[in-house]
MARKEMAR-209574 format. One record per atom (N, C-alpha, C): residue in one letter; x, y, z. Coordinates in steps of 0.05 Angstrom, whole numbers, plus 32768, in hexadecimal, padded with zeros to 4 digits. Each point is the difference from the previous one (the first is absolute). Example, Ala and Ser with C-alpha at 12.3 -4.5 7.8 and 13.67 -1.06 7.14 Angstrom:
% residues 2
A81087F8E809C/A7FEE80188000/A801280188000/S7FF980157FF2/S801080188001/S7FF18016800E/
% end
This chain:
% residues 322
X80577E757E44/X7FF6801B7FFA/X800C80138014/X800C80157FF6/X800E80138010/X7FEE80178008/X800980108013/X7FF280198007/X7FFF80127FE8/X7FEA800E7FFD/X7FFD80127FEA/X7FFE801D800A/X800880137FF0/X7FFB801C8006/X7FE380067FF9/X7FEF80038013/X7FE480017FFA/X7FF380148013/X7FE780077FF9/X7FF080118013/X7FF57FED8015/X8001800B8019/X7FFA7FEF8016/X7FE880098010/X7FF57FED800F/X7FEA80068012/X80067FF5801B/X7FFC80108015/X80057FF7801B/X7FE680018010/X7FF97FEA800C/X7FE97FFF8011/X80088009801C/X7FF28013800A/X80068009801B/X7FF07FF18015/X7FE680027FFF/X7FF07FEE8011/X7FE380047FFA/X7FF27FEB8001/X7FE380007FFE/X7FF67FF08017/X7FF1800C8012/X7FF67FF28018/X7FEA7FED7FF8/X7FFA7FEC8011/X7FEC7FED7FFB/X7FE4800D7FFC/X7FFA8015800F/X7FE6800D7FFF/X7FFD80107FE6/X8017800A7FF5/X7FFE80117FE8/X80027FF17FE6/X80087FE78000/X80057FF17FE8/X7FE77FFE7FF0/X800380027FE5/X7FEA7FFD7FEE/X7FF0801A7FFC/X80068015800D/X7FF280197FFD/X800F80127FEC/X7FF380167FF8/X800B80127FEB/X8019800F800A/X801080097FED/X8018800F8006/X7FFB801D7FF8/X800D80128010/X7FFE801D7FFA/X801D800A7FFF/X8006800F7FEB/X801B800B7FFD/X800380178014/X80147FFE8011/X800580148015/X801780137FF8/X80177FF57FF7/X801780117FF9/X800F7FF47FE8/X800E80117FF2/X800F7FF87FE9/X801B800E7FFE/X80157FF17FFA/X801B800C7FFD/X80087FFB7FE3/X800380157FF0/X80097FFB7FE4/X801E7FFE7FFE/X80097FF17FEB/X801C7FFD7FFA/X800580067FE3/X8017800B7FFA/X800880047FE4/X80087FE67FF4/X80037FFF7FE5/X80087FE77FF3/X801B7FF7800A/X801380138006/X801A7FF98009/X80007FF4801C/X7FEB80078010/X7FFD7FF6801B/X7FEE7FE88003/X7FF77FF57FEA/X7FEC7FEB8000/X80057FEB8016/X7FEB7FFA8010/X80037FEE8016/X80047FE37FF7/X80147FF3800C/X80067FE47FFA/X7FF87FEE8017/X800480098018/X7FF97FF08018/X7FF580128015/X7FED7FF58010/X7FF5800F8016/X80007FEF8019/X8000800D8017/X7FFF7FF1801A/X7FF480128015/X7FF37FF48014/X7FF4800E8016/X800C7FF4801A/X800880118012/X800B7FF68019/X7FEA7FF2800F/X80067FEA800E/X7FEC7FF0800E/X7FEE80108013/X800B8015800D/X7FF180108012/X7FF180177FF2/X800480027FE6/X7FF180147FF1/X800B801C8002/X80188003800A/X800C801B8003/X800C800C7FE7/X80087FEE7FED/X800E80097FE9/X7FF77FF17FE7/X8000800F7FE9/X7FFD7FF47FE6/X801A80047FF2/X80097FEC7FF0/X801980027FF1/X7FFB7FF97FE3/X800D800D7FEE/X7FFE7FFA7FE4/X801C80007FF4/X80077FEB7FF1/X80197FFE7FF1/X7FF980087FE3/X800F80147FF6/X7FF9800C7FE7/X80157FFA7FEA/X7FF780047FE8/X80107FFA7FE8/X801A80108000/X80018017800D/X801880118000/X80157FF68014/X7FFC7FE8800C/X80137FF58012/X7FFF800A801D/X7FEB800E8006/X7FFD800B801B/X7FE87FF3800F/X80038000801A/X7FEA7FF68011/X7FF58018800F/X7FE680047FFF/X7FF38017800D/X7FEF7FF58017/X8002800E8017/X7FF37FF88018/X7FED8016800A/X7FE67FFA8004/X7FED8013800A/X7FF67FF7801B/X7FFA80148011/X7FF27FFA8019/X7FE37FFB7FF9/X7FF37FF08011/X7FE37FFB7FFC/X7FF28004801A/X7FE8800E8000/X7FF080067FE8/X8005801B7FF4/X80128010800A/X8004801B7FF6/X800A80007FE3/X800D7FEA7FF7/X800C7FFE7FE5/X801580167FFC/X800F80068014/X801680137FFE/X80197FF17FF8/X800D800A7FEB/X80197FF37FF7/X801680048015/X80097FEB800C/X801380018016/X801D7FFD7FF7/X80047FED7FED/X801C7FFA7FF8/X80007FF87FE2/X801680057FF3/X80057FF57FE6/X801B7FF28001/X80007FE67FFC/X80197FF08001/X80097FFA7FE4/X801B7FFD7FFD/X800B7FFB7FE5/X800F7FE68001/X7FFC7FF07FEA/X800F7FE77FFD/X801780047FEC/X800980187FFC/X801780077FEE/X7FFB7FF57FE4/X7FEB800A7FF4/X7FF97FFA7FE4/X7FFA7FE37FFB/X7FFC7FF08014/X7FF87FE47FFB/X7FE27FFE7FFC/X7FF87FF07FED/X7FE47FFA7FFD/X7FF77FEE8017/X7FEB8007800D/X7FF87FF38019/X7FF27FE67FFA/X80077FEB800F/X7FF67FE67FFC/X7FEA7FF88014/X7FFE800F8016/X7FEC7FFA8014/X800280128018/X7FEB80008010/X7FFD80128017/X7FF27FF28016/X800B80018019/X7FF47FF08016/X80038010801A/X7FEB7FFE8011/X80028009801C/X80047FE88012/X800E80048017/X80017FEB8014/X7FE47FFE800D/X7FFB7FEA800E/X7FE67FFB800C/X7FF880158014/X8014800C800E/X7FF980148014/X8001801C7FF5/X800680037FE6/X8000801A7FF3/X801880118006/X80147FF6800D/X801780118008/X801680007FEB/X7FFE7FEF7FEC/X80147FFF7FEB/X7FF37FFF7FE4/X800D800E7FED/X7FF77FFF7FE4/X80177FF77FF0/X7FFC7FEC7FEF/X80157FF57FEF/X7FF980037FE3/X801480077FF0/X7FFD80017FE3/X80177FF17FF3/X7FFA7FF27FEB/X80147FF07FF1/X8002800B7FE4/X801980047FF7/X800580087FE4/X80037FE87FEE/X7FFD80047FE7/X80017FEB7FEC/X801C7FF28000/X8014800F8006/X801B7FF47FFF/X80097FF5801B/X7FED7FFD8012/X80057FF28019/X800680118018/X8001801B7FFD/X800480118018/X7FE780018011/X80037FFD801A/X7FEA80028013/X800680168014/X7FED80128003/X800380148014/X7FE97FFE8014/X80068003801A/X7FEC7FFF8015/X800280198010/X7FE8800E8004/X7FFF8018800F/X7FF07FFC801A/X8009800E8015/X7FF180008019/X7FEA80157FFF/X7FE97FFA800C/X7FEA80138001/X7FF88005801D/X7FF880188006/X7FFA80177FEE/X801880127FF9/X80187FF98009/X801680137FFD/X800880027FE2/X7FFC7FEB7FF1/X800880017FE4/X801E7FFB7FFC/X800E7FF98015/X801D7FFB7FFE/X80057FE47FF4/X80157FFE7FEF/X80067FE67FF5/X800C7FEF8016/X7FF57FE88003/X80097FED8014/X80177FEF7FF5/X7FFD7FF67FE8/X80147FEF7FF4/X7FFD7FFF7FE2/X80167FFC7FF2/X80007FFB7FE3/X800E7FE67FFA/X7FF37FEF7FF0/X800B7FE67FFB/X80007FFB7FE1/X800F7FEC7FF8/X80007FF97FE3/X7FFD7FE27FFE/X7FEB7FF77FF3/X7FFB7FE47FFC/X800E7FF57FE7/X800B80117FF0/X80107FF77FE9/X7FF07FF77FE8/X7FE580048001/X7FEF7FF87FE9/X7FE5800E8003/X7FF07FFF7FEB/X7FE5800B8001/X7FF17FF38017/X7FEF8010800D/X7FF17FF68017/X7FE37FF87FF8/X7FF97FE88006/X7FE47FF77FFB/X7FEE80058018/X800B7FFD8018/X7FEF80038018/X801180068018/X7FF3800B8014/X800E80078019/X7FED7FFF8017/X80097FF98018/X7FEF7FFF8018/X801180078018/X7FF5800F8013/X800D80088019/X7FF37FF08016/X80107FF48011/X7FF57FF08017/X7FF280138013/X7FEC7FF5800E/X7FF080118013/X8011800D8016/X80167FF38008/X8011800C8015/X801680127FF4/X7FFF80057FE6/X801280127FF1/X801D7FF78000/X80057FE88007/X801C7FF68001/X800A7FF47FE6/X7FED7FF67FF0/X80087FF27FE8/X7FF2800B7FE7/X800F7FFF7FEA/X7FF580077FE6/X80037FE97FEE/X7FE97FF77FF4/X80017FEA7FEC/X7FFF800D7FE4/X80127FF87FEF/X8002800C7FE5/X80007FEA7FEC/X7FF180037FEA/X7FFF7FED7FEB/X800D800C7FE7/X801A7FFC7FFB/X800C800A7FE7/X7FF77FEE7FE9/X7FFF800B7FE8/X7FF77FF17FE9/X80157FEA7FFA/X7FF57FE87FFC/X80107FE97FF7/X80167FF98014/X7FFB8005801A/X80127FF88015/X7FF07FF78018/X800C7FF08012/X7FF17FF98018/X7FFB80198012/X7FEA7FFF800F/X7FF980168011/X801580048016/X800580198007/X801480078014/X7FF38009801A/X800D7FFB8016/X7FF9800B801A/X801580148009/X7FF880198005/X801380148009/X7FFB8007801D/X80158004800F/X7FFE800A801C/X7FFF801F7FFE/X7FEA800B8007/X7FFD801E7FFD/X8010800F8014/X80067FF48016/X8011800E8014/X801D80027FF7/X80097FEC7FF2/X801C80007FF6/X800280097FE3/X7FEA7FFF7FF1/X800080077FE4/X800F7FEC7FEF/X80007FE68009/X800F7FEB7FF2/X7FED7FE87FFB/X80087FF17FEB/X7FF27FE87FFA/X80047FEB8016/X7FEA7FF6800B/X80027FED8016/X7FFF7FE37FF5/X7FF67FFD7FE8/X7FFE7FE67FF4/X7FED80007FE8/X7FFC7FEA7FF4/X7FEE7FFD7FE9/X7FEE7FE98005/X7FE880017FF4/X7FED7FEB8003/X80047FEB7FEA/X7FFA7FE78005/X80037FEB7FEB/X7FE980017FED/X7FFB80187FF5/X7FEA80037FEC/X800B7FF87FE5/X7FEF7FFE7FED/X80087FF97FE5/X801380157FF4/X80137FF77FF1/X801480127FF5/X7FF580137FEB/X7FE87FFB7FF7/X7FF380137FED/X7FF58018800E/X80018000801B/X7FF78017800F/X7FE57FFD800C/X7FF980138011/X7FE58001800D/X7FF180187FF5/X7FE67FFE7FFE/X7FEF80157FF5/X7FF0800E8015/X7FFD7FF48018/X7FF2800D8016/X800B7FF6801A/X800180118014/X80097FFA801B/X7FED800C8015/X7FFD7FF28016/X7FF0800C8016/X80087FF3801B/X800580118014/X80037FF6801B/X7FE57FFD800D/X7FFE7FEB8011/X7FE77FFD800F/X7FFD80168015/X7FE880078007/X7FFC80158014/X800E7FFB801B/X80037FE78008/X800D7FF98019/X801F7FFF7FFD/X800980047FE7/X801D80017FFB/X800E7FE67FFF/X7FF27FEA8003/X800D7FE58001/X80077FF57FE5/X7FF080077FEC/X80037FF37FE6/X800480147FE9/X800D7FF77FEB/X8004800F7FE8/X7FF77FEF7FE9/X7FEE800A7FEF/X7FF67FF17FE9/X800C800C7FE7/X80067FEE7FED/X800980087FE6/X7FF17FF27FEA/X7FF7800F7FEC/X7FF47FF57FE8/X801680017FEA/X80097FE97FF7/X80187FFE7FF0/X7FF97FFD7FE2/X801480077FF0/X7FFC80007FE3/X7FFC7FE47FF4/X80077FEC8010/X7FFC7FE47FF6/X7FE37FF78007/X7FEF80128009/X7FE47FFD8008/X7FFD7FF4801C/X80167FFA800E/X7FFE7FF6801B/X7FFA80158014/X7FF17FF88016/X7FFB80118017/X800F7FF48017/X80108011800E/X80117FF68015/X7FFD80118019/X80007FF48017/X7FFD800E801A/X80187FF88011/X800E8014800B/X80187FFC800F/X7FFE800B801D/X80107FF58012/X8004800D801A/X8010801A7FFB/X7FF580168008/X800C801A7FF9/X801B8005800E/X80057FF28016/X80198004800E/X80167FEE7FF6/X7FFA7FE77FFC/X80147FEC7FF7/X80017FFC7FE2/X7FEA80077FF3/X7FFF7FFA7FE3/X7FF97FE37FFA/X7FFA7FF08014/X7FFA7FE47FFC/X7FE47FFD7FF3/X7FFD7FEE7FED/X7FE67FFC7FF3/X7FEB7FF68015/X7FE8800B7FFD/X7FE97FF88011/X7FEC7FEF7FF0/X7FF8800A7FE9/X7FED7FF37FEF/X8003800A7FE4/X7FF67FF07FED/X800180097FE4/X7FEA7FF47FF0/X7FFB800B7FE8/X7FEC7FF67FEE/X800A80037FE4/X80027FE97FF2/X800A80007FE4/X7FEB7FF87FEC/X7FE680048008/X7FEA7FF77FEF/X7FF780157FEC/X800980198003/X7FF780157FEE/X800F7FFE7FE5/X7FF180047FEB/X800B7FFC7FE5/X8009801B7FF4/X7FF68016800A/X8007801B7FF6/X800C80118016/X800C80167FF8/X800E80118013/X7FED800E8014/X800980048018/X7FF1800E8015/X800D801C8003/X7FF080157FFF/X800A801B8002/X7FFA800E801B/X7FEF7FF48010/X7FF7800D8019/X7FFE7FEC8016/X800880088018/X7FFE7FEF8018/X7FFA80118018/X7FED7FF78011/X7FFA80108018/X7FF77FEC8016/X800B80038018/X7FF87FF08016/X7FE58009800C/X7FF27FED800C/X7FE880088010/X800A800E8019/X7FEE800F800D/X800880108018/X800A7FEE8017/X7FF77FE78001/X80097FEE8015/X80187FEF7FF8/X800B80067FE8/X80187FF27FF6/X7FFB7FE27FFA/X7FE77FF88000/X7FF97FE37FFD/X7FFF7FF87FE2/X7FF880137FF0/X7FFC7FFA7FE3/X800F80147FEF/X80067FF77FE8/X800D80117FEC/X7FEE80017FE7/X7FF980187FF7/X7FF180047FE8/X801280067FE9/X7FFD7FF27FEA/X801180047FE9/X7FEF80027FE7/X800A800F7FEC/X7FF280037FE7/X801380087FEA/X7FF97FFB7FE7/X801280077FEA/X7FF47FFA7FE5/X80107FF47FEF/X7FF97FFC7FE4/X7FE97FED7FFC/X7FFA7FEF8014/X7FEA7FED7FFD/X7FE5800E8006/X800180198007/X7FE880118004/X7FEE7FF78018/X800C7FF08011/X7FF27FF58018/X800F80088019/X7FF280068015/X800B8004801B/X7FFD7FE78010/X80177FF6800A/X80007FE78010/X80088006801D/X7FF47FF28012/X80068002801D/X80117FE78008/X801880058009/X80137FEA8007/X80037FFE801E/X7FFF7FE8800A/X80057FFB801C/X801F80028004/X800880128012/X801D80048004/X800E7FEA800F/X7FF07FEE800C/X800C7FE8800D/X80077FEA7FED/X7FEE7FFC7FEC/X80037FEA7FEE/X800880087FE3/X7FFB80197FF9/X800580097FE5/X7FEA7FF97FEC/X7FEB7FF3800A/X7FEB7FF77FEE/X7FEB80167FFC/X7FF380007FE9/X7FEB80137FFA/X7FE77FF7800F/X7FF580128010/X7FE87FFA8010/X7FE780057FEF/X800180167FF1/X7FE980087FEF/X800A80147FEC/X7FEF80057FEB/X800680147FEC/X7FE780117FFC/X8005801A7FFC/X7FE980127FFA/X7FF97FFD7FE2/X7FE880077FF9/X7FF87FFD7FE4/X8013800D7FEC/X80067FF27FEB/X8013800A7FEC/X7FF480187FF1/X801280137FF9/X7FF880187FF2/X800C80007FE4/X7FFC80157FF1/X800A80027FE4/X801A80107FFF/X800B80078017/X801880118001/X80157FF38011/X801980087FFB/X80177FF7800F/X8000800F801B/X80077FF28016/X8001800C801A/X801B800D8004/X8000801A8007/X8019800F8003/X80078009801D/X7FEB80028011/X80058009801B/X7FEB7FF48012/X80087FF88019/X7FEE7FF68014/X8006800E801A/X7FEB80068010/X8004800C801A/X7FE87FF88012/X80067FF68018/X7FEB7FF98012/X7FF980188012/X7FE680028007/X7FF780168011/X800A7FFB801D/X80028016800F/X800A7FFD801C/X7FEF7FED8011/X7FE67FFF7FFB/X7FEF7FEE8010/X80007FE37FF5/X800E7FFB7FEA/X80037FE67FF5/X7FE87FF57FF1/X7FEB80107FFD/X7FE87FF77FF4/X7FFF80037FE1/X801080127FF6/X7FFF80077FE4/X801B7FFD7FF3/X80007FFC7FE6/X80197FFF7FF0/X7FFC80117FE7/X801280137FFD/X800080117FE8/X80127FF47FEB/X7FF680007FE8/X800F7FF57FE9/X7FFF80137FE9/X801780077FF5/X800180117FE9/X80097FEF7FE8/X7FF180037FEA/X80047FF07FE9/X800C80107FE9/X800A7FF27FEC/X800A800E7FE8/X7FF97FEF7FE7/X7FFB800E7FEA/X7FFB7FF37FE6/X801B7FF57FF6/X80017FE67FFC/X801A7FF47FF8/X800880087FE3/X7FEE800A7FF1/X800680087FE4/X800A801C7FFE/X7FF780128011/X800A801B8000/X7FFC800D801B/X8015800B800C/X7FFE800D801A/X7FF2801B7FFE/X7FFA80097FE8/X7FF280197FFD/X7FE17FFC8000/X7FF77FE77FFE/X7FE47FFA8000/X7FF48001801C/X7FE680068003/X7FF48001801A/X80017FE4800D/X80038000801B/X80007FE7800F/X7FF58007801C/X7FF37FEC800C/X7FF28006801A/X80117FFD8018/X7FF8800D8016/X80097FF9801B/X7FE77FF5800E/X80037FE9800C/X7FEA7FF3800E/X80077FFD801D/X7FED80038011/X80037FFA801D/X7FEE7FE88006/X800D7FEB8009/X7FF37FE78005/X7FF97FFC801D/X7FE87FF58005/X7FF87FF8801B/X800C7FE48004/X80127FFD8012/X800E7FE68003/X7FEE7FEA800D/X7FEB8009800E/X7FEE7FEC800B/X7FED7FF47FEC/X7FF680117FEE/X7FED7FF77FEC/X800C7FFA7FE5/X801980097FFB/X800E7FFE7FE7/X7FF180107FEA/X7FF280158008/X7FF180117FED/X800E801A7FFD/X7FFE800D7FE8/X800B801A7FFB/X7FEE8015800E/X800C80118011/X7FF18013800F/X7FFE801B7FF2/X801580077FF1/X7FFF80187FF0/X80147FFE7FEA/X7FFB800F7FEA/X801280007FE9/X8004801D7FF7/X801880077FFA/X8007801B7FF5/X800E7FFC7FE5/X7FF780107FED/X800C7FFE7FE5/X8007801B7FF6/X801980047FF7/X800980197FF4/X800F7FFA7FE6/X800180137FED/X800F7FFB7FE7/X801E80028004/X800E7FEE7FF3/X801D80037FFC/X80107FFE8019/X7FFE7FEB800F/X80137FFC8017/X80037FE38006/X80147FF9800F/X80027FE7800E/X800C8006801B/X80097FEC800E/X80078005801C/X801B7FF48008/X800F800F800F/X80187FF6800E/X8004800F8019/X7FEF7FFB8014/X8003800E8019/X7FE58004800D/X80018007801A/X7FE78007800D/X7FFF7FF5801C/X7FE98006800E/X7FFD7FF8801B/X7FE6800A800B/X7FF87FF78017/X7FE78008800C/X800480168014/X7FEF80157FFF/X7FFF80158014/X7FF17FF78019/X800980078017/X7FF37FF78019/X7FE280088003/X7FF980197FF6/X7FE5800A8005/X7FEB7FF47FED/X80097FF37FEA/X7FEE7FF17FEF/X7FEE80107FEF/X800680197FF9/X7FED80107FF1/X800B800A7FE5/X80187FFA7FF9/X800C800D7FE8/X800C7FEC7FEC/X800180097FE7/X800C7FF17FEB/X801280137FF0/X80187FF87FFA/X801380117FF0/X80057FF37FE6/X7FFE800F7FEA/X80067FF57FE6/X801280127FF1/X80117FF57FEE/X800F800F7FED/X7FFA7FF47FE5/X7FFB80107FEC/X7FF57FF57FE7/X800E800B7FE7/X7FF77FF77FE9/X800C80087FE7/X7FFC801D7FFA/X7FEF800E800E/X7FFC801C7FFC/X80158011800E/X80127FF3800F/X8016800D800E/X7FF8800E801A/X7FEB7FF5800D/X7FF7800C8019/X80017FEC8016/X8007800A8018/X7FFE7FF18019/X7FE68009800D/X7FED7FEE8003/X7FE580078009/X7FF97FF2801A/X7FF4800F8012/X7FF77FF5801A/X7FE27FFF8000/X7FF57FE88005/X7FE37FFC8000/X7FF67FFA801C/X7FE880088007/X7FF37FF78018/X7FEA7FED7FF9/X7FFC7FED8011/X7FEA7FEC7FFC/X7FE88009800F/X7FEA80057FF2/X7FE8800A800D/X7FF37FEA8011/
% end
């Protein structure tokens, strides 16, 4: 299953104290049909919101002022994804034909432009900003040296391609969820395999490390979120199965919660929930439902009070948790 051009939802952060309480709409940014939001992202420090739009442009706002700071162009390419680095100093956008542009923040200057030679399924920037992992469609994942702007090597992933990538917070490991349904974890410097799991029967679309880099959370077409031990590759436990496909996973900064965005497998225009799970109790702490969206992007805000959504009505909305 490939990336789709869909309405997206990005979780910014819900703190442990606020989870499960009501939401209040604080701010709304409307978009025209031509500008319809495809992907959203929030910088890890909460300084910027970014939206990749149908018109091939990436818009960057300061937060909380919501002042439009930059509009970046991918030269008429339909955008395939949008990512911030873990420290928020870089913003990367990938075009459908494989062009990748990375901008430095807050200056907005282009740092590097790369070409992966194929549609992009996933992308991840290493915590030290030295490496870029790219998953071209139907090709092994690539490792790029960002300082040189050159391919440093490729991972021995399945030749059908990878659907999700994530660097561990400590920078030691790189995880890939591959199109052959395998989950693989590599040494991020050497590319040497560390652990793997080939027990999944359906594709995995989302992968996120725990804050201590000890576990990897994965989810996808089997509608279940599994916790994998990064030492052994074995599934330690699974959260209760839902009725929706898992599209995005993000761990909270304190490591206690996991945000999961789901999608209706029959139609991406149908309502689907975002759930925040308590990892200690394996219980759902809060659920948000909006019409006409699915998810490809997001992250937690450090202050723990806000939720960002983009929906089928063409609005980017900021919510506070009471």
